[in-house]
N, C-alpha and C positions, 0 to 999 in steps of 0.2 A: 448624331441621332442616338438617343438612349434606347435601352432594351425595352422599356415600357412602351415607347412609341412604336417600335417595330412590332411588338406583340399586339398593339391596338389596331394597326393598319393591316398587318399580314397574319392575323391569327389563324385563319382558315388554311393559308398556304403552309405555315409552319406545322400545323397539326397533320395536314395531309402528307407532307414530306416525312415527318417522323413516323407515321403509320406505315408508309411505304418501306422505309428502312427496316422497321421491325419485321414486316412480312418477309423481306429479303433475308434478314438474319435467320428467321424461322426456317425458310427453305434451305438455307445453307446448312443449318443444324440437322435438318431431316436427311439431306444428302449424305452428310458425314456419318449419321447413324446407320443408314443403309449400307454405306461402304464398309463400316466396321463389322456389320453382320456378315457381309460377303467375305471379308478378310478372315473372320473367325472360322467360317465354313472351310475356306481354303487351307487354313492352318490345321484344322482338325483332320482333313483329308491327307495333308502332308505328313502329320504325325503317324497316322495309320499306315501310310505308304512306307515311311522309314522303318517302322516297327516290323512290317511284313518282310521288307528286304533283308533286315538283320536276321530275322527269324529263319528266313529261307537259307541264308548262308550257314546258319548254325545247323540246319537240317542236312545241308551238303557235307559239312564237316563230320556230323554224326554218321552219315552214310559211308564216308571214307573209313571211319573207325570200324564200322560193321563189316566192311570189306576185309580189313585186317583181321577182325575176329573170325570171319569165315575162313581166311587163309590158315589161321592157327588151328581151327577145328578140322580143316581138311588135312593139315600136317602139323601135329603137335610138336614135331621136331624141326619146325621152321628155322632156317639159319638167319644169321644177322645180315648176310649178303642178300638173301631173298627179301627180307623185311625192308632193307634200304632200297632195293630195286623197285618194289611195289610203290613206295612213296615217291621215288623219282618219276615213275611213269605217271603218277597222279599230278605231278607239278605242284606240289603243296606250297612251296615257297613263292611261286609265281601267282597262284590263285588266291592266297590268303595273306594279305599284308600284315595282319596282326599275329601271324604264326611265329611261335618261338621254337617249339620242338615237339616231337612225338616219340614216345618211348614205350617199350614193353617192360613192365615191372613184374619180375618173377617172384612168387612166394617160395621162400626157402625155409624149411623147417630147421629148428636149432640143431637137431641131430645130424642134419646133412650140411650144416654150414661149413665145416672144415673142408670136406671134400669139394664142395662147390667153390670155396675160396681158392683152393689149390688149382682147380681147373681154370679159374679166371686169371690167376696170376701167371699162367703159361702165356696168356695173351697180353696181360698188362701187369708187370711185376709190382707196380705201386698199388694195386687193388687191395683194399682191406675193408672190413666191416667193423664198426665200433660196437662192442658188446658190453658197454658200461651198464646199460639197463637190459638185462637178459629178457628175451621174449620167446614164446613158444615158436613163433615163426617170424622171419624177417622179409620185408618188401625191398627188393634190390633191383635196380635198373639193369636189365640184361642187354637190351637193344636200345640205341638212342640215335635219332635222326633229327637234325644233322649232328654228327658225332665230332666234337671239337672242344677245345679248352673253354670257350665262352659258354657253351651249353652245360658243361660239367660244373663251371663256377656258379651258374644260375640254379642248377638243379641238384648237383651232387650225384653220388652213386647209391649210397644207402639212404633211403628216405624214411627209415623206421622212426627217426626222431622228428620228422616233419608232421606234427600232430594233425593239422587240418587236412593235408593230403591223405594221410593214413586213415583218418576217419572216413573220408569219402570213398577210399578204395574198399575198406572193409564193409561199409554200408552197401556199396555197389555189388560186392561179392555175395552178401547175404540176400539181397533183394533180386539179384539176377537181371539187372537192367542198368542203363546208363545213368550216371549221377554227376552233377556239376558241383565242384567244391566252392566254398565261399571265396571272396576276393582277398588276395594277400599280396604283399610286395614281392617283386621278382628280384632276387638277390644277384649281385655282381654286375648290375647294369643301371645306368641312369636314364636311358632312353625310354624304357618301358617300366615305369615304377610299379604298376599294378598288373596283376594277371590272375587267371583262373584256369582250372583244369577240368576237362571232361573225362570221366573214367568209364571204361566199358570192360566188364569181366570176361575172362576166357576160361572155358571149362574143357575137360577131357571129352572127346567125342563119344557118342553112343553111351552116355551115362544118364541116370535119372537125376532130374533137377526139380523135384516137386516140392521140396521144403528146404529150410536153411541147412539142416544137417547134410543132406545130399549135395547141396551146392558147395558147401565148404569142403566136402570130401573130394569133389570133382574139380575144385578150383586149381588152375595152373598159375594164373597171374592176371594182370590188368593192363589194358592198353590205355595210355594217357595222352591226351592232346593238351599241350601247355600253350595257352593263348594270352596275348596282352590285351588290355582294355583300351589303352591310349589311342591306338590306330584303328579301333573298330569302326570309327566314324568314316574311314575311307571306304567301307563297304557301300556307302550311299552313292559313291561314284560321282560322275559329272553332273548329276541332277541335284547336287547339294546346293540349297539356296543360301547364298553368302549373307543375306540380310536376316537370316533366322539363327538365333542362338540355341544351342542344343545342350541338354543335360541328360546324363545317364545315371540311373539310380538302381541299386539292388533293394527290392521292397522288403526283403527279409522273409518272404513267404517261400517255403520249401515243401517237399513231399515227405518230410520226416527226418531229414538229415540233421540240420541244426536250425530249428525254427525260432530265430531270435525276435522276429517281428520288428526289427530295428532297421529303419531306412538308412542306407549308406550311399553317399554320393561317389560315383565312379569317374565321371567326366563332367566338367573339367576337374583337374586335380585339386585346385585350391578353391575353397568356399562353395556356396550353393548359389545357383542362379535364381534371381527373383525379378519380377517385372521392374524395369528401370524408370518407367514413367507411368502416370496415372491411367493413360489410355493404352498401354502396351498389352497385347493379347498373349494368352498362353493356352497350350493344349497338351494332353497327355495320351499315351497309348502303352499297352502292356506287351512285353516281349517274353515269350515262354521258352525257357531253357529245359533240358532234361533234368527235372528235379528242382529247378529254381525259377525265379520270376524276376525280370528286370522291368524298369519303367523308363520310357523316353519322354522328356518334356521339351516342348518347343516354345520359345519366346520371340515375339516379333511385333514391330509397330504396324498398324494398319497400312502405313505408307509403303511397307515392303511388298505389297501386292499392287498390281497395276490399277491406276485410277485415272479417269479422263478429267484432268484438271481444267480442260476447256469449258466444261459445264459449270464448274465453280466460278470461273471468271465471267462466264456468260450470264449467270444468274445475277451476279453483282452489277454487271453492266446494264442488263435489262431492268433490274430492280431500281437502280439509281435513275435510269432514264424515265421509267414509268412514274416513279415517285415525283421526279421533277416536273414531268409533263402534267400529272394530275394537280400538282401544286400550282402551276401557272394557270391551268384551266379553271380550277376552282376560284383562284384569286380574281380572275377576269369575270367569272360569274357574279362574284360579289360586287364588282364595280359597275357592271352594266348588263342589261338584258341581252344584248348582242353576244356578249361573252358566254351567256347561258346557252344560246343556240349553238355556238361553236363547241361548247363542252358536250352538248348532246350528240353532235356529229362525231366528235372525237371518241365518245364512249361507244357509239355505234361501230366505229372502225375497230376499236379495241375488242368489242364483242365478236366481230367477224374474225379478228386475229385469234381470239381464244377458241372460237368454233373451229377454225382451221387447225389450231394446235390439238384440240381434242380429236379431230378427224385423223390427224397424223398418228396420235397415240392409239386410236382404234385400229388404224391400218397396221401398226406394229404388232398389236395383240393378235390381229387376224392372221398375219403372216408368220407368227411365232411357231416354232417346231414343238414347243411344249403344249400340252392339252390345257386349255383355260375354260373353266365352266363357272358361272355365277348363278346363285339361287336366291329366292326371296325367303322371308321368314317361314313360309309354309313348306319350304323345301322344293318348290317348283323351279325348274331350270328357266332362267330368263335370258341367258346368253351362253353361247358356245362358239369358240373360234373355229376356223377352218380345220385345224389339225384334230380337234375333238370331234367335229362332225364326220370327218373321214374315218377316224378310228372306231367310233361307235355306230357307223352307218348300218351294219348288219344287226348289231345288238339293239339299237334304238334308232330306227330310221328318222324319226322326228324327235329331236332332243327338247325343243321348247315345250314347256309345260310338264315335262317328266318330273315325278317326285319320288323316284326310287333311286337307291345308290347305284352309281356307275362302276366304281372300283372298290369302295369299302363303305361301311355303314357310318363312319365318322363324318361323311360329307353332310349328313342331315343334322348333325349336332350343332347347337348354338354355342359358339366359342367366343370368348371375350378377348383372347390373345391368339396370335398365330400359332399353329401346330404343324410340326413336321413329322412325317411317318413314311415308312417304306411298305410297299405292298406288291403283290403279284396278281396278274390277271391273264386269263386264257381267252383269246378272242375266238370268233366263230370258226376260224380256220384251224384251230387247235394249237396255235403257237402261244407259248408262255411269254409274257412281257413283265418286266420288273420296273416299278415306278418309284420315284421319290416325290412324295406329295407335300405341298404346303397349303394349309387351309387358313384363309384370312377372313376375319370378320369385316363387314362393310357397315358404315355409318352414314347418316345423312348430315346436312349442315347443322342441324340442331344437336348432333351427337347421339341420336337415337339409332339403335341397332336395326338395320333394315335388310340384312341378308348376309351371304358369305360368298367367297370366291375360292376356287380350287385351281392350283397350278400343279400339273403332273409332268415331271421330267423323266423321260425314258432312260433307264440305266441298264437295259437288257444287255447291251454290248459288253459292259463291264462285267456283269454276272457271267456271260457266256465265256469271256476270256478266262475267268477263274475256273469254270467247269472244264474248259478245254485243256487247261494246264493239268488238272487232276486226271483227266482221261488219257492224256499223252503219257503220263507217268505209268498208268496201269497198262496201256498198250505196249510200252517198251518192255515192261516186266514180263508180260504174257508172250510177246514175240520172242524174247530171249529164251524162254523155256520151250517154245514150240519149234524153234529153228533147228534144233538137233537134240540128240540124246544127252550129249554133254559137250562142253567147250574146254579148250586147253591152251597152254602157252609153252613154248620151247625157248631155250637160250641159244646162244650163238653156236653151241656144239650140238644142237638139235636134241637136247635132253629135256624131258618134260619137267617144267618147274611149277605148273599150276594146272589142276584138273578139277572141274566141278563135280559135286558129290551126289546130286539128286538121282542120277541114273543108276549108280552102283549100289544104292540102297536095296535094289531088287535083285542083285546078283551076289554070288558068294565070292566076289573079287574085291579086295581092299584097294581102292584107287591110290592109296598112299604108296603101295608097292610099285606103282608105275613112275613115281617121281624120281628124277635123277637118272632116268634111263632113256635110251633112244628107241625108236620104233623097231629097228632090226634086233634090238636086244630082248624085246618082249614078244617078238613074232615067232611062229613055229616054222617048220621047213616046207610049208606049202608053196612059198614063192621061191623061185630059182635065184641063184647067185647073180645072174644077169639082171633079173628084175630089180633086186635090191641095189645093184650097181647103178642102174639107170635112175632109180629114185634118189640115190645119194648125189648123183651128178646134178639132178634138178635142184636139190637143196643147196649145193655148193654155188650154183649160179643164182641163187636167191629168187627162183621162179615160183610162181603160184602153182598149186596142184589141186585137182578135184577128183573125188571118188577114187582114191588110192585104197584098194581093198587088200587086207591081209588079216591074219588070225592072231589074236592075243592069247597067250597061254601063260597063266600064273597059278602056281600051286595046284596043278592038275585040272584047273578050270580053263575053259576055252570059249571064246566068243569071236565071231566074224564081224569085223568093223569096216566102215568106209570112212576114210579121212579126207578132209579138204582143208587146205591151209594157205596162208599168205604171209610173206615176210613183212616185218615192220621195222621202222627206223626212228631215230631220235631227231631233234630239230637240226642236228648237224649232218643229217643223212648217214649216220653210222648204223650199221646193221645190228639189231638187238636180238633177233631170233624170229620165230614163227608164232602166229596165232591161228587157231582154227577150230573146227567143229568136227564131231564124230557121231556116227549113228550105227546102230547094230543092224546087220543084214543076216538073213537066214540062208541065203545061197549066193554064190558069186555072180550068177547070171541075173 
């Protein structure tokens, strides 16, 4: 049988079957587009989440550097041992996988260079400073953690010839704030080929720092954190999506250090990532450094995000079956009147099925947790699901027929494309809610605009988590200041190694004079020898103590204090000393 004969006898059947397949393909394309939009939204949220997580880790590192800065301000003569002990207590190497080293770089004037070199050679006979290019002052690493051959090979001792690092240090010194250097190779290692440095200036305490001249005069040195770029991705932790490719770039935007405006790829090391297929998605987010700006880019296929493939197969199955069914029915109609009656019955059944399908869709919309409201061209509400009716019950008891905005004025606009917006709304109980809105235009079968629909997704919980995190940080800071007049730490010989400074600003006692001394060495004779012996016995047994009252006398100044302390240990349960708080009292009773 030739093709012409088939076309002559089965023309209606072939046309019907072809149309059914075209409709099925159209539905499949529509579902693919919807899934692609969903995947793009998920990728955008993932990029923002990754950027926030990396930026939070940078804030933690900056916080640790500020703690070291405070230690130097409290004690400008801080020793290398105390410097190392502070960093060990912070567990730097365990908390930050990309950590290379932290160092205190002291500024040494050229006139003091010889005496400084001789003092350093007492500890390290091989220490020397290259003076090939004389400078008014030299930037020399005084303290280094971890201190070993590997870190010395990577960093060196005299950094005066390391132009990029030196520029960052001097800029940080003059500006009085933290500054991040540009990316440069880490010498002496193949594991971390790229790195960057966060610089934080240290000044003499109780000095004016209002302008560049005053800051340079009070400048002691700089605290540097040397970090690698390669393993910064490990900050993303176990939530890292293995199907998503990541790229880190330095945008070249700075706060005035070296504003090259040139985008540099940091990760991966070789080449730049670009979409590998015509339908691959991409998203970007900004990461703010102290004085610099990075950008994280994500690339992923829409299939990297969950998709219910059962619907795709079901559409093809139903489309094929319906197309074949209509083909057979229409062909029978052409052949006989009885076939026409059968076709009418079948169409009736199909309409009932479609009606049932629409009822199911309406039920899903009614039970949705999102607020769903549709309007006609005049802005009158013609449908509101159960969630919308409950939420707006006090605001608008009867939603149908309302023609005023419920959340924002954009609801009444006539849009030709979907629009997404965020808004906030306070209900009648006074609670603030945050919503992510999607406004869709609605069309009839002829393609004429006949209204709009609003989908409002409540994102209040996400907003509340962000606010709660900020409040927790503020509460921790306030509680630490309110807990006592000052807090302190002692070593294993019960000597004060760290004392907070805010209380002593109102007293003529320099708290630095208490460092390196025990309680009984700064107390007067108001306590008996037996009282001190009992207190020492308590310390030797590593017992906690509360409200131990004695009088501090330094340089003819005297205050009565109450101390409370507790022993602390490392992960090996080795005794490290005492931590505690103190407050001033005006009488012993």
